DRENLORO-762019 format. One line per field, with one value per atom (N, C-alpha, C, CB): residue in three letters; atom name; y negated, z negated, x; residue number from 1. Coordinates in Angstrom, 1 decimal. Glycine has a CB too. Layout:
# DRENLORO-762019
code = [ALA|...]
site = [CA|...]
py = [Y|...]
pz = [Z|...]
px = [X|...]
pos = [NUM|...]
This chain:
# DRENLORO-762019
code = [MET|MET|MET|MET|LYS|LYS|LYS|LYS|LYS|LYS|LYS|LYS|ALA|ALA|ALA|ALA|LEU|LEU|LEU|LEU|ARG|ARG|ARG|ARG|TYR|TYR|TYR|TYR|LEU|LEU|LEU|LEU|VAL|VAL|VAL|VAL|LEU|LEU|LEU|LEU|SER|SER|SER|SER|ALA|ALA|ALA|ALA|LEU|LEU|LEU|LEU|GLY|GLY|GLY|GLY|ALA|ALA|ALA|ALA|VAL|VAL|VAL|VAL|PHE|PHE|PHE|PHE|LEU|LEU|LEU|LEU|ILE|ILE|ILE|ILE|PRO|PRO|PRO|PRO|PHE|PHE|PHE|PHE|LEU|LEU|LEU|LEU|TRP|TRP|TRP|TRP|MET|MET|MET|MET|LEU|LEU|LEU|LEU|SER|SER|SER|SER|THR|THR|THR|THR|SER|SER|SER|SER|LEU|LEU|LEU|LEU|THR|THR|THR|THR|PRO|PRO|PRO|PRO|ALA|ALA|ALA|ALA|ALA|ALA|ALA|ALA|GLU|GLU|GLU|GLU|VAL|VAL|VAL|VAL|MET|MET|MET|MET|ALA|ALA|ALA|ALA|LYS|LYS|LYS|LYS|HIS|HIS|HIS|HIS|ARG|ARG|ARG|ARG|SER|SER|SER|SER|TRP|TRP|TRP|TRP|ILE|ILE|ILE|ILE|PRO|PRO|PRO|PRO|THR|THR|THR|THR|HIS|HIS|HIS|HIS|PRO|PRO|PRO|PRO|GLN|GLN|GLN|GLN|TRP|TRP|TRP|TRP|SER|SER|SER|SER|ASN|ASN|ASN|ASN|TYR|TYR|TYR|TYR|PRO|PRO|PRO|PRO|GLU|GLU|GLU|GLU|ALA|ALA|ALA|ALA|LEU|LEU|LEU|LEU|THR|THR|THR|THR|VAL|VAL|VAL|VAL|LEU|LEU|LEU|LEU|PRO|PRO|PRO|PRO|PHE|PHE|PHE|PHE|GLN|GLN|GLN|GLN|ILE|ILE|ILE|ILE|PHE|PHE|PHE|PHE|LEU|LEU|LEU|LEU|LYS|LYS|LYS|LYS|ASN|ASN|ASN|ASN|THR|THR|THR|THR|LEU|LEU|LEU|LEU|ILE|ILE|ILE|ILE|VAL|VAL|VAL|VAL|THR|THR|THR|THR|VAL|VAL|VAL|VAL|LEU|LEU|LEU|LEU|ALA|ALA|ALA|ALA|ILE|ILE|ILE|ILE|ILE|ILE|ILE|ILE|GLY|GLY|GLY|GLY|GLN|GLN|GLN|GLN|VAL|VAL|VAL|VAL|ALA|ALA|ALA|ALA|SER|SER|SER|SER|ALA|ALA|ALA|ALA|SER|SER|SER|SER|LEU|LEU|LEU|LEU|VAL|VAL|VAL|VAL|ALA|ALA|ALA|ALA|PHE|PHE|PHE|PHE|GLY|GLY|GLY|GLY|PHE|PHE|PHE|PHE|ALA|ALA|ALA|ALA|ARG|ARG|ARG|ARG|MET|MET|MET|MET|ARG|ARG|ARG|ARG|PHE|PHE|PHE|PHE|ARG|ARG|ARG|ARG|PHE|PHE|PHE|PHE|ARG|ARG|ARG|ARG|ASP|ASP|ASP|ASP|ALA|ALA|ALA|ALA|LEU|LEU|LEU|LEU|PHE|PHE|PHE|PHE|LEU|LEU|LEU|LEU|LEU|LEU|LEU|LEU|VAL|VAL|VAL|VAL|ILE|ILE|ILE|ILE|SER|SER|SER|SER|THR|THR|THR|THR|MET|MET|MET|MET|MET|MET|MET|MET|ILE|ILE|ILE|ILE|PRO|PRO|PRO|PRO|LEU|LEU|LEU|LEU|THR|THR|THR|THR|LYS|LYS|LYS|LYS|TYR|TYR|TYR|TYR|LEU|LEU|LEU|LEU|CYS|CYS|CYS|CYS|ALA|ALA|ALA|ALA|MET|MET|MET|MET|LYS|LYS|LYS|LYS|LYS|LYS|LYS|LYS|ILE|ILE|ILE|ILE|THR|THR|THR|THR|ARG|ARG|ARG|ARG|THR|THR|THR|THR|GLY|GLY|GLY|GLY|ILE|ILE|ILE|ILE|SER|SER|SER|SER|THR|THR|THR|THR|VAL|VAL|VAL|VAL|THR|THR|THR|THR|ALA|ALA|ALA|ALA|ALA|ALA|ALA|ALA|ALA|ALA|ALA|ALA|ILE|ILE|ILE|ILE|ILE|ILE|ILE|ILE|ARG|ARG|ARG|ARG]
site = [N|CA|C|CB|N|CA|C|CB|N|CA|C|CB|N|CA|C|CB|N|CA|C|CB|N|CA|C|CB|N|CA|C|CB|N|CA|C|CB|N|CA|C|CB|N|CA|C|CB|N|CA|C|CB|N|CA|C|CB|N|CA|C|CB|N|CA|C|CB|N|CA|C|CB|N|CA|C|CB|N|CA|C|CB|N|CA|C|CB|N|CA|C|CB|N|CA|C|CB|N|CA|C|CB|N|CA|C|CB|N|CA|C|CB|N|CA|C|CB|N|CA|C|CB|N|CA|C|CB|N|CA|C|CB|N|CA|C|CB|N|CA|C|CB|N|CA|C|CB|N|CA|C|CB|N|CA|C|CB|N|CA|C|CB|N|CA|C|CB|N|CA|C|CB|N|CA|C|CB|N|CA|C|CB|N|CA|C|CB|N|CA|C|CB|N|CA|C|CB|N|CA|C|CB|N|CA|C|CB|N|CA|C|CB|N|CA|C|CB|N|CA|C|CB|N|CA|C|CB|N|CA|C|CB|N|CA|C|CB|N|CA|C|CB|N|CA|C|CB|N|CA|C|CB|N|CA|C|CB|N|CA|C|CB|N|CA|C|CB|N|CA|C|CB|N|CA|C|CB|N|CA|C|CB|N|CA|C|CB|N|CA|C|CB|N|CA|C|CB|N|CA|C|CB|N|CA|C|CB|N|CA|C|CB|N|CA|C|CB|N|CA|C|CB|N|CA|C|CB|N|CA|C|CB|N|CA|C|CB|N|CA|C|CB|N|CA|C|CB|N|CA|C|CB|N|CA|C|CB|N|CA|C|CB|N|CA|C|CB|N|CA|C|CB|N|CA|C|CB|N|CA|C|CB|N|CA|C|CB|N|CA|C|CB|N|CA|C|CB|N|CA|C|CB|N|CA|C|CB|N|CA|C|CB|N|CA|C|CB|N|CA|C|CB|N|CA|C|CB|N|CA|C|CB|N|CA|C|CB|N|CA|C|CB|N|CA|C|CB|N|CA|C|CB|N|CA|C|CB|N|CA|C|CB|N|CA|C|CB|N|CA|C|CB|N|CA|C|CB|N|CA|C|CB|N|CA|C|CB|N|CA|C|CB|N|CA|C|CB|N|CA|C|CB|N|CA|C|CB|N|CA|C|CB|N|CA|C|CB|N|CA|C|CB|N|CA|C|CB|N|CA|C|CB|N|CA|C|CB|N|CA|C|CB|N|CA|C|CB|N|CA|C|CB|N|CA|C|CB|N|CA|C|CB|N|CA|C|CB|N|CA|C|CB|N|CA|C|CB|N|CA|C|CB|N|CA|C|CB|N|CA|C|CB|N|CA|C|CB|N|CA|C|CB|N|CA|C|CB|N|CA|C|CB|N|CA|C|CB|N|CA|C|CB|N|CA|C|CB|N|CA|C|CB|N|CA|C|CB|N|CA|C|CB|N|CA|C|CB|N|CA|C|CB|N|CA|C|CB|N|CA|C|CB|N|CA|C|CB|N|CA|C|CB|N|CA|C|CB|N|CA|C|CB|N|CA|C|CB]
py = [26.1|25.3|23.9|26.1|24.0|22.8|21.8|23.1|22.3|21.5|20.8|22.3|21.6|21.1|20.0|22.3|20.1|19.1|17.8|19.6|18.0|16.8|16.1|17.3|16.8|16.2|15.5|17.2|16.1|15.5|14.2|16.5|14.2|13.0|11.9|13.2|12.3|11.3|10.8|12.0|11.6|11.2|10.2|12.4|10.5|9.6|8.3|10.2|8.3|7.0|6.3|7.3|7.0|6.4|5.7|7.4|6.3|5.8|4.5|6.8|4.5|3.4|2.2|3.7|2.4|1.3|0.9|1.7|1.8|1.5|0.7|2.8|0.9|0.2|-1.3|0.6|-2.0|-3.5|-3.9|-4.1|-3.2|-3.5|-3.3|-2.6|-2.2|-2.0|-3.0|-0.6|-3.5|-4.5|-5.9|-4.7|-6.1|-7.4|-7.3|-7.5|-6.2|-6.0|-6.2|-4.7|-5.6|-5.7|-7.2|-4.8|-7.8|-9.2|-10.1|-9.7|-9.8|-10.7|-10.6|-10.3|-9.5|-9.3|-9.6|-7.8|-10.0|-10.3|-11.8|-10.1|-12.1|-13.5|-14.3|-13.5|-15.6|-16.4|-16.5|-17.8|-16.4|-16.5|-15.2|-16.6|-14.1|-12.9|-12.6|-11.7|-13.3|-12.9|-12.9|-13.9|-13.9|-14.1|-13.4|-15.5|-12.6|-11.9|-10.9|-11.2|-10.7|-9.7|-8.3|-9.8|-7.9|-6.4|-6.4|-5.8|-6.5|-6.4|-5.1|-7.6|-4.6|-3.3|-3.4|-2.7|-2.3|-2.2|-2.5|-0.9|-2.0|-2.2|-3.2|-0.8|-4.4|-5.5|-5.0|-6.7|-5.5|-5.1|-5.7|-5.5|-6.9|-7.6|-8.1|-8.8|-7.3|-7.8|-9.1|-6.7|-10.0|-11.3|-11.3|-12.5|-10.7|-10.7|-12.1|-9.8|-13.0|-14.4|-15.1|-15.3|-14.4|-15.0|-15.1|-14.1|-14.2|-14.2|-15.4|-12.9|-15.6|-16.8|-18.1|-16.8|-18.1|-19.3|-19.6|-19.2|-18.5|-18.7|-19.2|-17.4|-18.9|-19.3|-20.7|-18.3|-21.2|-22.5|-23.6|-22.4|-23.3|-24.3|-25.0|-23.6|-24.4|-25.0|-24.8|-24.3|-25.7|-25.6|-24.4|-26.9|-23.2|-21.9|-21.9|-20.8|-22.5|-22.4|-23.2|-23.0|-24.3|-25.1|-24.3|-26.4|-23.7|-22.8|-21.7|-22.3|-21.0|-19.9|-20.4|-19.2|-21.6|-22.1|-22.5|-23.3|-23.1|-23.5|-22.3|-24.3|-21.2|-20.0|-19.3|-19.0|-19.3|-18.7|-19.5|-18.6|-20.8|-21.6|-21.4|-23.1|-21.5|-21.3|-19.9|-21.6|-18.9|-17.5|-17.2|-16.5|-17.6|-17.4|-18.1|-17.8|-19.3|-20.0|-19.4|-21.5|-18.9|-18.2|-16.9|-18.0|-16.2|-14.9|-15.2|-14.1|-16.1|-16.5|-16.9|-17.6|-17.7|-18.2|-17.1|-19.3|-16.2|-15.1|-14.1|-14.3|-13.8|-12.8|-13.4|-12.4|-14.7|-15.3|-15.4|-16.7|-15.8|-15.9|-14.6|-16.8|-13.6|-12.3|-11.6|-11.4|-11.8|-11.1|-11.7|-11.2|-13.0|-13.6|-13.2|-15.1|-13.1|-12.7|-11.2|-12.9|-10.4|-8.9|-8.7|-8.2|-9.5|-9.4|-9.8|-10.3|-10.8|-11.2|-10.2|-12.5|-9.6|-8.5|-7.3|-8.2|-6.9|-5.7|-5.7|-5.3|-6.8|-6.9|-7.7|-7.5|-8.6|-9.4|-9.0|-10.9|-9.0|-8.7|-10.0|-7.7|-10.3|-11.5|-11.3|-12.7|-12.2|-12.1|-12.3|-13.2|-11.5|-11.5|-11.1|-12.9|-10.4|-9.9|-9.0|-9.2|-8.1|-7.2|-7.9|-6.1|-8.9|-9.7|-10.5|-10.6|-11.1|-11.9|-11.0|-12.7|-9.8|-8.9|-8.5|-7.6|-8.2|-7.9|-9.1|-7.6|-10.3|-11.5|-11.6|-12.7|-11.3|-11.4|-10.3|-11.2|-9.1|-8.0|-8.3|-6.7|-8.8|-9.1|-10.2|-9.5|-11.2|-12.2|-11.6|-13.4|-10.6|-9.9|-9.2|-9.0|-8.9|-8.2|-9.1|-7.4|-10.4|-11.4|-11.5|-12.8|-11.3|-11.4|-12.8|-11.0|-12.8|-14.0|-15.1|-13.8|-14.6|-15.5|-16.3|-14.8|-15.8|-16.5|-17.6|-15.5|-17.4|-18.4|-19.6|-17.9|-19.2|-20.1|-21.0|-19.5|-20.4|-21.1|-22.1|-20.2|-21.7|-22.6|-23.8|-21.8|-23.5|-24.5|-25.5|-23.9|-25.0|-25.9|-26.8|-25.0|-26.3|-27.2|-28.2|-26.3|-27.8|-28.7|-29.8|-27.9|-29.5|-30.5|-31.3|-29.9|-30.8|-31.4|-31.8|-32.6|-31.6|-31.9|-30.7|-32.9|-29.5|-28.3|-27.8|-28.6|-26.5|-25.8|-26.3|-24.3|-26.8|-27.2|-28.3|-27.6|-29.1|-30.2|-29.7|-31.3|-28.6|-28.0|-27.5|-26.8|-26.9|-26.4|-27.4|-25.1|-28.5|-29.5|-30.1|-30.6|-30.2|-30.7|-29.8|-31.0|-28.5|-27.6|-27.4|-26.2|-28.0|-27.8|-28.9|-27.8|-28.5|-29.4|-29.4|-29.1|-30.5|-30.5|-30.7|-31.6]
pz = [-11.1|-12.4|-12.2|-13.5|-11.6|-11.4|-10.5|-10.8|-9.5|-8.6|-9.3|-7.3|-10.1|-10.8|-11.8|-11.6|-12.4|-13.3|-12.6|-14.1|-11.4|-10.5|-10.2|-9.3|-9.8|-9.4|-10.6|-8.8|-11.8|-13.0|-13.3|-14.2|-13.2|-13.5|-12.5|-13.5|-11.2|-10.1|-10.3|-8.8|-10.7|-10.9|-12.1|-11.2|-13.2|-14.3|-13.9|-15.5|-13.2|-12.7|-11.8|-12.0|-10.9|-10.1|-10.9|-9.1|-11.9|-12.8|-13.5|-13.8|-13.9|-14.6|-13.6|-15.1|-12.4|-11.4|-10.9|-10.3|-11.0|-10.6|-11.6|-10.2|-12.9|-13.9|-13.8|-15.3|-13.5|-13.4|-12.2|-13.2|-11.1|-10.0|-10.4|-8.8|-11.1|-11.5|-12.5|-12.1|-13.4|-14.4|-13.7|-15.4|-12.6|-11.8|-11.1|-10.8|-10.6|-9.9|-10.9|-9.2|-12.0|-13.1|-13.5|-14.2|-13.7|-14.2|-13.1|-14.5|-11.8|-10.8|-10.7|-9.4|-11.1|-11.1|-12.4|-10.7|-13.4|-14.7|-14.7|-15.8|-15.3|-15.4|-16.2|-16.1|-15.9|-16.5|-18.0|-15.9|-18.5|-20.0|-20.7|-20.3|-20.0|-20.7|-20.4|-20.2|-19.6|-19.2|-20.4|-18.1|-21.3|-22.4|-23.7|-22.7|-23.6|-24.7|-25.2|-24.4|-26.5|-27.1|-26.7|-28.6|-26.8|-26.5|-25.3|-27.8|-24.2|-23.0|-22.3|-22.0|-21.6|-21.0|-19.7|-20.8|-19.2|-17.9|-16.8|-17.7|-16.9|-15.8|-16.3|-15.5|-15.6|-16.1|-16.1|-15.2|-17.1|-17.2|-16.0|-18.5|-15.7|-14.6|-13.6|-15.1|-12.6|-11.7|-11.0|-10.7|-10.9|-10.3|-8.9|-11.1|-7.9|-6.5|-6.0|-5.6|-6.6|-6.1|-6.5|-6.6|-7.3|-7.7|-6.5|-8.8|-5.5|-4.4|-3.4|-3.6|-3.0|-2.1|-2.9|-1.7|-4.2|-5.0|-5.0|-6.4|-5.2|-5.2|-3.9|-5.6|-2.8|-1.5|-1.1|-0.4|-1.8|-1.5|-2.5|-1.4|-3.7|-4.7|-4.3|-6.1|-3.9|-3.4|-1.9|-4.2|-1.3|0.2|0.6|0.8|0.5|0.8|2.2|0.6|3.2|4.6|4.7|5.5|4.0|4.1|3.4|3.4|2.3|1.6|2.5|0.3|3.1|4.0|5.2|4.5|5.8|6.9|6.5|7.5|5.4|4.9|4.6|3.6|4.0|3.8|5.1|3.0|6.0|7.3|8.0|8.2|8.0|8.6|8.0|8.6|6.7|6.0|6.2|4.5|6.1|6.3|7.7|6.0|8.7|10.1|10.4|11.1|10.0|10.3|9.5|9.8|8.3|7.5|8.2|6.1|8.7|9.4|10.7|9.7|11.4|12.7|12.4|13.5|11.4|11.1|10.6|10.0|9.8|9.2|10.3|8.1|11.2|12.2|13.2|13.0|13.5|14.4|13.8|14.8|12.6|12.0|11.7|10.7|11.3|10.9|12.2|10.2|13.3|14.5|15.1|15.6|14.9|15.3|14.5|15.3|13.2|12.2|12.5|10.8|12.7|13.0|14.2|13.0|15.3|16.5|16.3|17.6|15.6|15.3|14.6|14.5|13.6|12.8|13.6|11.5|14.5|15.2|16.4|15.6|17.1|18.4|18.4|19.4|17.4|17.5|16.4|17.2|16.8|15.8|15.5|16.5|14.2|13.8|12.4|13.8|12.0|10.7|9.6|10.6|8.5|7.3|7.6|6.7|8.7|9.1|8.0|10.4|7.5|6.4|5.1|6.2|4.8|3.6|3.7|3.3|4.9|5.1|5.1|6.4|5.7|5.7|4.2|6.5|3.4|2.0|1.3|1.3|1.6|1.0|1.4|1.4|2.7|3.2|2.5|4.7|2.4|1.8|0.3|2.0|-0.3|-1.8|-2.1|-2.4|-1.2|-1.4|-1.2|-0.5|-0.5|-0.3|-1.6|0.9|-2.5|-3.7|-4.9|-4.1|-4.6|-5.7|-5.7|-5.4|-6.9|-6.9|-6.6|-8.3|-6.0|-5.6|-6.7|-5.0|-7.9|-9.1|-9.3|-10.3|-9.0|-9.2|-8.2|-9.1|-7.0|-6.0|-6.4|-4.6|-6.9|-7.3|-8.5|-7.7|-9.4|-10.6|-10.1|-11.6|-9.2|-8.6|-7.9|-7.7|-7.1|-6.3|-7.3|-5.4|-8.4|-9.4|-10.0|-10.5|-10.3|-10.8|-9.8|-11.3|-8.5|-7.5|-7.3|-6.2|-7.1|-6.8|-8.0|-6.2|-9.2|-10.4|-10.5|-10.7|-9.4|-9.3|-9.2|-8.3|-8.9|-8.8|-7.4|-9.1|-7.3|-6.0|-5.0|-6.2|-5.5|-4.6|-3.7|-5.4|-4.1|-3.2|-2.0|-3.9|-2.1|-1.0|0.1|-1.6|-0.3|0.7|1.2|0.2|0.4|0.8|2.2|-0.3|2.6|3.9|5.0|4.1|4.8|5.8|5.9|5.6|4.9|4.8|5.6|3.3|6.5|7.3|7.0|8.8|6.7|6.4|7.6|5.4]
px = [-1.3|-1.4|-0.7|-0.8|0.5|1.2|0.5|2.6|-0.2|-0.9|-2.1|-1.3|-2.8|-3.9|-3.5|-4.6|-2.4|-1.9|-1.5|-0.6|-1.0|-0.7|-1.9|0.1|-3.0|-4.2|-4.9|-5.2|-4.7|-5.3|-4.6|-5.2|-3.3|-2.5|-2.9|-1.0|-2.9|-3.3|-4.7|-3.1|-5.6|-7.0|-7.1|-7.9|-6.3|-6.3|-5.7|-5.5|-4.6|-4.0|-5.0|-2.7|-5.7|-6.7|-7.8|-7.3|-8.2|-9.3|-8.8|-9.8|-7.5|-6.9|-6.9|-5.5|-6.5|-6.5|-7.8|-5.6|-8.8|-10.2|-11.0|-10.9|-10.7|-11.5|-11.5|-10.9|-10.4|-10.5|-11.4|-9.1|-11.4|-12.2|-13.7|-11.9|-14.0|-15.4|-15.8|-15.5|-14.9|-15.3|-15.5|-14.1|-14.7|-14.9|-16.3|-13.8|-16.6|-17.9|-19.0|-18.0|-18.9|-19.9|-20.1|-19.6|-19.0|-19.0|-19.6|-17.6|-19.4|-19.9|-21.4|-19.3|-22.0|-23.4|-24.1|-23.7|-23.4|-23.9|-24.4|-22.9|-25.6|-26.0|-25.0|-27.4|-24.9|-23.9|-24.0|-24.0|-25.2|-25.4|-24.9|-26.9|-24.8|-24.3|-22.9|-25.2|-22.2|-20.8|-19.9|-20.3|-20.0|-19.1|-19.6|-18.8|-20.6|-21.2|-20.2|-22.5|-20.1|-19.1|-19.4|-19.2|-20.6|-20.9|-21.9|-21.5|-21.3|-22.2|-21.9|-21.9|-22.9|-22.8|-22.0|-24.2|-21.5|-20.8|-21.8|-20.1|-23.0|-24.0|-25.0|-24.7|-25.1|-25.9|-27.4|-25.8|-28.1|-29.6|-30.4|-30.2|-30.0|-30.7|-29.6|-31.6|-29.2|-28.1|-28.5|-27.8|-27.6|-27.9|-27.2|-27.4|-27.8|-27.2|-27.1|-28.1|-27.8|-27.7|-26.4|-28.9|-25.6|-24.3|-23.4|-23.7|-23.5|-22.6|-22.9|-22.7|-24.1|-24.4|-24.1|-25.8|-24.3|-24.1|-22.5|-24.6|-21.8|-20.3|-19.8|-19.6|-20.4|-19.9|-20.4|-20.4|-21.4|-22.0|-21.6|-23.5|-21.3|-21.0|-19.7|-20.8|-18.7|-17.5|-17.4|-16.2|-16.6|-16.4|-15.6|-15.8|-16.2|-15.5|-14.9|-16.4|-15.6|-15.2|-13.8|-16.2|-13.7|-12.5|-11.3|-12.6|-11.6|-10.6|-10.2|-11.2|-11.1|-10.8|-9.9|-12.0|-10.3|-9.6|-8.1|-10.3|-8.0|-6.7|-5.8|-6.8|-6.4|-5.7|-5.2|-6.5|-6.1|-5.7|-4.6|-7.0|-4.7|-3.7|-2.3|-4.1|-2.3|-1.0|-0.5|-1.2|-1.3|-0.9|-0.4|-2.0|-1.2|-0.7|0.6|-1.8|0.7|2.0|3.1|1.8|2.9|4.0|4.4|3.5|3.4|3.7|4.5|2.4|4.1|4.7|6.2|4.0|6.4|7.7|8.6|7.7|8.0|8.8|9.2|7.9|8.3|8.6|9.6|7.3|9.5|10.4|11.8|10.0|11.9|13.3|13.9|13.2|13.0|13.6|14.1|12.5|13.4|13.8|15.1|12.7|15.3|16.5|17.7|16.4|17.5|18.5|18.8|18.1|17.8|18.0|18.8|16.7|18.5|19.2|20.7|18.6|20.9|22.3|23.1|22.3|22.5|23.2|23.4|22.5|22.4|22.5|23.4|21.1|23.4|24.1|25.5|23.2|25.6|26.8|27.8|26.4|29.1|30.2|30.9|31.2|30.9|31.6|32.2|30.6|33.0|33.7|32.7|34.8|32.9|32.0|30.6|32.0|30.4|29.0|28.4|29.0|29.2|28.7|28.4|29.7|29.3|29.0|27.8|30.2|27.5|26.3|25.1|26.4|25.2|24.1|23.8|24.5|24.8|24.5|23.8|25.9|24.2|23.6|22.1|24.3|21.8|20.5|19.6|20.4|20.1|19.4|19.2|20.1|20.2|20.1|19.0|21.4|18.9|17.9|16.5|18.1|16.3|15.0|14.6|15.0|15.5|15.2|14.8|16.4|14.9|14.5|13.0|15.2|12.4|10.9|10.4|10.5|9.2|8.6|8.5|7.2|8.2|8.1|9.3|7.7|10.5|11.7|11.8|13.0|11.4|11.4|10.4|10.9|9.2|8.2|8.7|6.9|9.4|9.9|11.0|10.6|11.8|12.9|12.2|13.8|11.2|10.5|9.8|9.5|9.3|8.7|9.7|8.0|10.9|11.9|12.4|13.1|12.4|12.9|11.9|13.2|10.7|9.7|9.2|8.5|9.3|8.8|7.4|9.7|6.7|5.2|4.4|5.0|5.0|4.2|4.3|2.7|3.9|4.0|2.9|3.8|1.8|0.7|1.1|-0.5|2.1|2.5|3.3|3.3|3.9|4.7|3.8|5.6|2.7|1.8|0.7|1.1|0.7|-0.4|-0.1|-0.4|1.1|1.3|0.8|2.8|0.7|0.3|-1.2|0.9|-1.9|-3.4|-4.1|-3.9|-4.9|-5.7|-7.1|-5.5|-7.7|-9.2|-10.0|-9.5]
pos = [1|1|1|1|2|2|2|2|3|3|3|3|4|4|4|4|5|5|5|5|6|6|6|6|7|7|7|7|8|8|8|8|9|9|9|9|10|10|10|10|11|11|11|11|12|12|12|12|13|13|13|13|14|14|14|14|15|15|15|15|16|16|16|16|17|17|17|17|18|18|18|18|19|19|19|19|20|20|20|20|21|21|21|21|22|22|22|22|23|23|23|23|24|24|24|24|25|25|25|25|26|26|26|26|27|27|27|27|28|28|28|28|29|29|29|29|30|30|30|30|31|31|31|31|32|32|32|32|33|33|33|33|34|34|34|34|35|35|35|35|36|36|36|36|37|37|37|37|38|38|38|38|39|39|39|39|40|40|40|40|41|41|41|41|42|42|42|42|43|43|43|43|44|44|44|44|45|45|45|45|46|46|46|46|47|47|47|47|48|48|48|48|49|49|49|49|50|50|50|50|51|51|51|51|52|52|52|52|53|53|53|53|54|54|54|54|55|55|55|55|56|56|56|56|57|57|57|57|58|58|58|58|59|59|59|59|60|60|60|60|61|61|61|61|62|62|62|62|63|63|63|63|64|64|64|64|65|65|65|65|66|66|66|66|67|67|67|67|68|68|68|68|69|69|69|69|70|70|70|70|71|71|71|71|72|72|72|72|73|73|73|73|74|74|74|74|75|75|75|75|76|76|76|76|77|77|77|77|78|78|78|78|79|79|79|79|80|80|80|80|81|81|81|81|82|82|82|82|83|83|83|83|84|84|84|84|85|85|85|85|86|86|86|86|87|87|87|87|88|88|88|88|89|89|89|89|90|90|90|90|91|91|91|91|92|92|92|92|93|93|93|93|94|94|94|94|95|95|95|95|96|96|96|96|97|97|97|97|98|98|98|98|99|99|99|99|100|100|100|100|101|101|101|101|102|102|102|102|103|103|103|103|104|104|104|104|105|105|105|105|106|106|106|106|107|107|107|107|108|108|108|108|109|109|109|109|110|110|110|110|111|111|111|111|112|112|112|112|113|113|113|113|114|114|114|114|115|115|115|115|116|116|116|116|117|117|117|117|118|118|118|118|119|119|119|119|120|120|120|120|121|121|121|121|122|122|122|122|123|123|123|123|124|124|124|124|125|125|125|125|126|126|126|126|127|127|127|127|128|128|128|128|129|129|129|129|130|130|130|130|131|131|131|131|132|132|132|132|133|133|133|133|134|134|134|134|135|135|135|135|136|136|136|136|137|137|137|137|138|138|138|138]
């Protein structure tokens, strides 16, 4: 009985998390004229499969994908390089205030990303997009 209740709760939670994905899929196949209708069905009457090629050709999707890959790969390389150096320092070297610095490093990892973004917005005063604009290559 306890196992059945667990599966029931997990299935309900799975459905809750699956509903937005299904709504997104349904909306992507709905004709543009019907998307904002008040009472539209979950399954479009006339699915518009042409919405996908159109979405990839209306804007320069290839440039967006290339920019995303460049920024992501460089960020991962920088993160792995700096994290491995810091980890080596904390693991192998003994120095004064090592534990306090380690606590500081760990505590900064607990700060949510939105707090960093808000701080960067205040620092630049022009928005976050200017920070990453230098890394984007056309």
